[in-house]
C-alpha positions as CSV (number, residue, x, y, z in Angstrom):
1,X,70.7,-1.9,128.6
2,X,68.4,0.8,129.9
3,X,64.9,0.1,131.2
4,X,62.1,0.1,128.6
5,X,60.5,3.3,130.0
6,X,63.9,5.0,129.7
7,X,64.1,4.0,126.1
8,X,60.6,5.3,125.4
9,X,61.5,8.5,127.3
10,X,64.7,9.0,125.2
11,X,62.8,8.5,122.0
12,X,60.1,11.0,122.8
13,X,62.6,13.5,124.2
14,X,64.5,13.2,120.9
15,X,61.4,14.0,119.0
16,X,60.8,17.1,121.2
17,X,64.4,18.3,120.9
18,X,64.4,17.9,117.1
19,X,61.2,20.0,117.1
20,X,59.1,17.2,115.7
21,X,56.8,18.4,118.4
22,X,56.7,22.2,119.0
23,X,55.9,24.1,122.2
24,X,52.2,23.7,122.9
25,X,51.8,20.6,120.7
26,X,50.0,17.7,122.1
27,X,52.0,14.5,122.1
28,X,50.7,10.9,121.9
29,X,48.7,9.6,124.8
30,X,49.8,6.8,127.1
31,X,47.7,4.3,125.1
32,X,49.1,5.5,121.8
33,X,52.7,5.4,123.0
34,X,52.2,1.9,124.4
35,X,50.9,0.7,121.0
36,X,53.6,2.5,119.1
37,X,56.5,1.1,121.1
38,X,54.8,-2.2,121.9
39,X,55.1,-1.7,125.6
40,X,52.6,-1.7,128.5
41,X,50.6,1.3,129.6
42,X,52.6,1.3,132.9
43,X,55.8,1.7,130.8
44,X,54.4,4.5,128.7
45,X,53.1,6.3,131.8
46,X,56.5,6.1,133.5
47,X,58.1,7.6,130.4
48,X,55.6,10.5,130.3
49,X,56.1,11.1,134.1
50,X,59.9,11.4,133.6
51,X,59.3,13.9,130.7
52,X,57.1,15.9,133.1
53,X,59.8,15.7,135.9
54,X,62.4,16.9,133.4
55,X,60.2,19.9,132.4
56,X,59.7,18.9,128.8
57,X,56.0,18.4,129.0
58,X,53.0,19.2,131.2
59,X,49.8,17.2,131.6
60,X,46.2,18.5,131.7
61,X,43.6,16.1,133.2
62,X,41.1,15.1,130.5
63,X,43.0,16.9,127.8
64,X,46.4,15.3,127.3
65,X,50.1,15.9,127.5
66,X,51.6,19.0,125.9
67,X,55.1,20.2,125.1
68,X,56.4,22.8,127.5
69,X,59.8,23.4,125.9
70,X,61.8,22.0,122.9
71,X,65.1,22.6,124.6
72,X,66.9,20.3,127.1
73,X,66.6,21.5,130.7
74,X,69.4,19.2,131.9
75,X,72.2,21.8,131.7
76,X,72.6,24.5,134.3
77,X,72.8,27.2,131.6
78,X,69.5,26.1,130.0
79,X,67.8,25.9,133.5
80,X,68.4,29.6,133.8
81,X,66.9,30.4,130.4
82,X,63.7,28.3,130.6
83,X,60.9,28.3,133.2
84,X,60.4,25.1,135.1
85,X,57.2,24.1,137.0
86,X,57.2,25.5,140.6
87,X,57.5,23.2,143.6
88,X,55.1,24.0,146.4
89,X,54.9,22.6,150.0
90,X,51.6,21.5,151.5
91,X,51.4,21.3,155.3
92,X,48.3,19.6,156.6
93,X,47.1,19.4,160.2
94,X,45.5,16.2,161.3
95,X,42.1,15.6,159.7
96,X,39.3,13.2,160.3
97,X,37.0,11.0,158.2
98,X,34.6,13.9,157.5
99,X,37.0,16.8,156.5
100,X,40.4,17.4,155.0
101,X,40.9,14.6,152.5
102,X,38.9,16.5,149.8
103,X,41.2,19.5,150.2
104,X,44.3,17.4,149.5
105,X,42.6,15.7,146.5
106,X,41.6,19.0,145.0
107,X,45.1,20.5,145.4
108,X,46.6,17.4,143.8
109,X,44.2,17.5,140.9
110,X,44.6,21.2,140.3
111,X,48.4,20.9,140.4
112,X,48.5,18.5,137.4
113,X,50.7,20.0,134.8
114,X,51.2,23.3,136.7
115,X,53.4,22.5,139.7
116,X,54.7,19.8,142.0
117,X,53.5,19.3,145.6
118,X,55.5,18.1,148.6
119,X,53.1,17.0,151.4
120,X,53.9,17.1,155.1
121,X,51.7,16.6,158.2
122,X,51.9,18.6,161.4
123,X,49.4,16.4,163.3
124,X,47.9,19.5,164.8
125,X,51.1,20.2,166.8
126,X,52.5,23.8,166.4
127,X,56.1,22.6,166.9
128,X,55.8,20.0,164.1
129,X,54.2,22.7,161.8
130,X,57.2,25.1,162.4
131,X,59.7,22.3,161.7
132,X,57.9,21.4,158.5
133,X,57.9,25.0,157.3
134,X,61.6,25.3,158.0
135,X,62.4,22.0,156.2
136,X,60.4,23.0,153.1
137,X,61.9,26.5,153.0
138,X,65.4,25.0,153.4
139,X,64.6,22.6,150.5
140,X,63.8,25.6,148.4
141,X,60.1,25.3,147.6
142,X,58.5,28.2,145.7
143,X,55.6,28.6,148.0
144,X,53.5,27.0,150.8
145,X,49.9,26.0,151.5
146,X,49.4,25.7,155.3
147,X,46.5,24.2,157.2
148,X,47.4,25.8,160.6
149,X,47.8,23.5,163.6
150,X,46.1,26.2,165.8
151,X,44.3,29.3,164.6
152,X,45.0,31.2,167.8
153,X,48.7,30.4,167.5
154,X,51.0,31.3,164.6
155,X,54.7,30.4,164.5
156,X,57.6,32.8,164.0
157,X,58.1,31.1,160.7
158,X,54.7,32.2,159.4
159,X,55.4,35.8,160.6
160,X,58.8,35.7,158.8
161,X,57.0,34.7,155.6
162,X,54.7,37.7,155.9
163,X,57.6,40.1,156.6
164,X,59.7,38.6,153.8
165,X,56.8,38.7,151.3
166,X,57.1,35.0,150.7
167,X,54.2,33.4,148.8
168,X,52.0,31.2,151.0
169,X,48.3,30.6,151.6
170,X,46.4,29.4,154.7
171,X,43.5,27.0,154.3
172,X,40.5,26.4,156.5
173,X,41.7,29.0,159.2
174,X,43.1,32.5,159.5
175,X,44.8,34.5,162.1
176,X,43.2,37.5,163.9
177,X,44.9,40.8,163.0
178,X,47.4,39.1,160.7
179,X,47.4,40.1,157.0
180,X,47.9,36.6,155.7
181,X,46.3,35.3,152.5
182,X,43.8,32.5,153.2
183,X,41.0,30.4,151.7
184,X,38.4,29.0,154.1
185,X,34.7,28.3,154.5
186,X,32.4,31.3,155.3
187,X,31.7,29.8,158.7
188,X,29.5,32.7,159.8
189,X,27.2,32.2,156.8
190,X,27.4,28.4,157.1
191,X,26.3,28.3,160.7
192,X,23.6,30.9,160.1
193,X,22.1,28.8,157.3
194,X,22.3,25.7,159.6
195,X,20.2,27.3,162.3
196,X,17.8,28.8,159.7
197,X,17.3,25.3,158.4
198,X,16.3,24.1,161.9
199,X,14.0,27.0,162.4
200,X,12.3,26.2,159.1
201,X,11.6,22.7,160.5
202,X,9.9,24.3,163.4
203,X,12.7,24.0,166.0
204,X,13.3,26.8,168.4
205,X,14.6,25.0,171.5
206,X,18.0,24.3,169.9
207,X,21.1,23.1,171.8
208,X,24.5,24.1,170.5
209,X,27.4,21.6,171.0
210,X,30.7,23.3,171.0
211,X,34.3,22.0,171.3
212,X,36.3,23.0,174.3
213,X,38.8,25.1,172.3
214,X,36.1,27.4,170.9
215,X,38.6,30.2,170.5
216,X,39.5,28.8,167.1
217,X,38.4,31.5,164.6
218,X,36.3,29.0,162.6
219,X,34.3,28.1,165.7
220,X,34.0,31.8,166.8
221,X,32.6,32.6,163.3
222,X,30.1,29.8,163.6
223,X,28.9,31.0,167.0
224,X,28.5,34.5,165.7
225,X,26.5,33.1,162.7
226,X,24.3,31.2,165.1
227,X,23.6,34.3,167.2
228,X,22.8,36.3,164.0
229,X,20.3,33.6,162.9
230,X,18.5,33.7,166.2
231,X,18.3,37.5,166.1
232,X,16.9,37.5,162.5
233,X,14.2,35.0,163.6
234,X,13.4,37.1,166.7
235,X,14.2,34.2,169.0
236,X,16.2,34.8,172.2
237,X,19.6,33.2,172.5
238,X,19.6,31.0,175.6
239,X,23.3,30.3,176.4
240,X,22.2,27.8,178.9
241,X,21.6,25.7,175.8
242,X,25.3,26.0,174.9
243,X,27.4,23.0,175.9
244,X,31.0,24.1,175.4
245,X,33.2,21.6,177.4
246,X,33.4,18.9,174.9
247,X,37.0,17.8,174.5
248,X,36.4,15.3,171.6
249,X,39.6,13.4,171.8
250,X,39.8,9.6,172.0
251,X,40.9,9.6,175.6
252,X,38.0,11.7,176.7
253,X,35.2,10.1,174.6
254,X,33.5,8.4,177.6
255,X,33.5,11.6,179.6
256,X,32.2,13.6,176.6
257,X,29.3,11.2,176.2
258,X,28.5,11.4,179.9
259,X,28.7,15.2,179.7
260,X,26.2,15.3,176.8
261,X,23.9,12.8,178.5
262,X,23.8,15.0,181.6
263,X,23.2,18.1,179.4
264,X,20.3,16.4,177.6
265,X,18.8,15.3,181.0
266,X,19.1,18.9,182.2
267,X,17.3,20.3,179.1
268,X,14.5,17.8,178.2
269,X,12.8,20.6,176.3
270,X,15.4,20.6,173.5
271,X,14.1,19.4,170.2
272,X,17.2,19.8,168.1
273,X,21.0,19.9,168.5
274,X,23.5,21.7,166.3
275,X,27.0,20.1,166.6
276,X,29.8,22.4,165.4
277,X,32.0,19.4,164.5
278,X,31.1,16.0,163.0
279,X,32.9,14.1,165.8
280,X,30.7,15.9,168.4
281,X,27.6,14.9,166.4
282,X,28.6,11.3,166.7
283,X,29.1,11.6,170.5
284,X,25.7,13.3,170.7
285,X,24.1,10.4,168.9
286,X,25.6,7.9,171.3
287,X,24.5,10.0,174.3
288,X,21.0,10.3,173.0
289,X,20.7,6.6,172.3
290,X,21.9,5.7,175.7
291,X,19.1,7.8,177.1
292,X,16.7,5.9,174.8
293,X,16.1,9.0,172.7
294,X,15.4,8.2,169.0
295,X,16.9,10.3,166.3
296,X,15.2,12.2,164.7
297,X,11.9,11.2,166.3
298,X,12.8,12.5,169.8
299,X,15.6,14.9,168.9
300,X,17.1,16.2,165.7
301,X,20.9,16.6,165.1
302,X,22.5,18.9,162.6
303,X,26.2,18.3,162.1
304,X,29.1,20.3,160.6
305,X,30.5,18.0,157.9
306,X,29.9,14.3,157.4
307,X,31.8,11.5,155.6
308,X,30.5,10.5,152.2
309,X,27.9,7.8,152.3
310,X,25.9,6.1,149.6
311,X,22.2,6.9,149.1
312,X,21.2,3.7,150.8
313,X,23.2,4.5,154.0
314,X,22.0,6.4,157.1
315,X,23.5,9.9,157.2
316,X,23.6,13.1,159.3
317,X,21.9,16.2,158.0
318,X,24.9,18.5,157.8
319,X,26.5,21.7,156.7
320,X,28.8,20.6,153.9
321,X,32.0,22.6,153.4
322,X,33.2,22.8,149.8
323,X,36.6,21.2,150.2
324,X,37.2,20.9,146.5
325,X,36.7,24.6,146.0
326,X,38.9,25.5,149.0
327,X,41.7,23.3,147.7
328,X,41.4,24.5,144.1
329,X,41.3,28.1,145.1
330,X,44.2,27.8,147.5
331,X,46.5,26.4,144.8
332,X,45.3,28.8,142.2
333,X,45.9,31.7,144.6
334,X,49.5,30.4,145.3
335,X,50.2,30.1,141.5
336,X,48.9,33.6,141.0
337,X,51.2,34.9,143.7
338,X,54.2,33.0,142.3
339,X,53.6,34.7,139.0
340,X,52.4,38.2,140.0
341,X,53.4,38.9,143.6
342,X,52.0,38.7,147.1
343,X,48.4,39.5,148.1
344,X,46.8,39.3,151.6
345,X,43.2,38.7,150.6
346,X,41.1,36.3,152.7
347,X,38.7,34.3,150.5
348,X,35.6,32.7,151.9
349,X,33.8,29.8,150.3
350,X,30.0,29.2,150.8
351,X,28.8,26.0,152.4
352,X,25.5,24.2,151.7
353,X,23.0,22.2,153.7
354,X,22.9,18.5,152.9
355,X,19.7,16.8,154.1
356,X,20.1,13.4,155.8
357,X,18.3,11.2,158.2
358,X,19.1,13.0,161.5
359,X,16.5,15.8,161.3
360,X,12.8,16.1,160.9
361,X,10.1,18.8,160.9
362,X,8.2,19.3,164.1
363,X,4.5,18.6,163.9
364,X,2.6,21.9,163.9
365,X,0.2,22.4,166.8
366,X,-3.2,23.4,165.4
367,X,-5.2,25.4,167.9
368,X,-8.7,23.9,168.6
369,X,-11.8,25.9,169.1
370,X,-13.2,26.0,172.6
């Protein structure tokens, strides 16, 4: 005897094939099915999931489950006559506690009822990225979303996809001089707004903490935004205040902290730091504390990104990238290309400043009469 969920699946499928439910009709919910067949919600959920997998229905979060077709998709002949949901590959690089998870969650949520997602990780290694692309293409996915391992490096597989007009979207990063569709943060604007925020608090002696591999396009754009903010505020850029040798990997953490400590000792006039990555902000905090500097009383720190914390927890003031919008737009862009053809547009999403506990306004010096 077949499993309970199989029996429920067959009963609902029969209703669909007999046109009891027509294309576009909403079918009963998990709860209603469970009550009608006297089964658990888990059983009714598994039955609906199988109907989705077979292409009979699609699900819309918050709205329900709807009939996609009233004809069986199990035969090869019918497969050719009816559209099935596309299958996309998602290749993510490594990501930390402060950035990346939101992109995956947004893509998964936006895919509900529209496509299927196969997730692979490159761990930031170009060779693993290239292997993942090959495997997904060999599997026959209908498109790819790629979080590049390195923005200064693109594999021959990515170049082949461009030449062959294969639908794919880059997220977070893009390649210089390469007409590849992408969705990323407007890093120029984001960094510019971050520096303007510090200026508004009265800071002008601002140190910039930069990862060693600053040739990454996102970091380059942030540096350009910083320079633009200084220019607009008529403050000279002092590149002696730029600390750009931070490796920020676990094996170099001690050396990174020592580097930042020496940097702070060399520039005691600094009143604020802008860290271009969250991990660097954490290293800067440790370095400052080891020098008995209080944050933000002695020095303010502005970070790019920060993990979610509750209102009661201490947090960095940070530039918040809109991961949900990046993920949502990346999938929407890929769906549009799957339906209507390739484009090479680069979309940029605005970031916002989220105030936390790591910055404060400088006390204004009021001139005294002689």
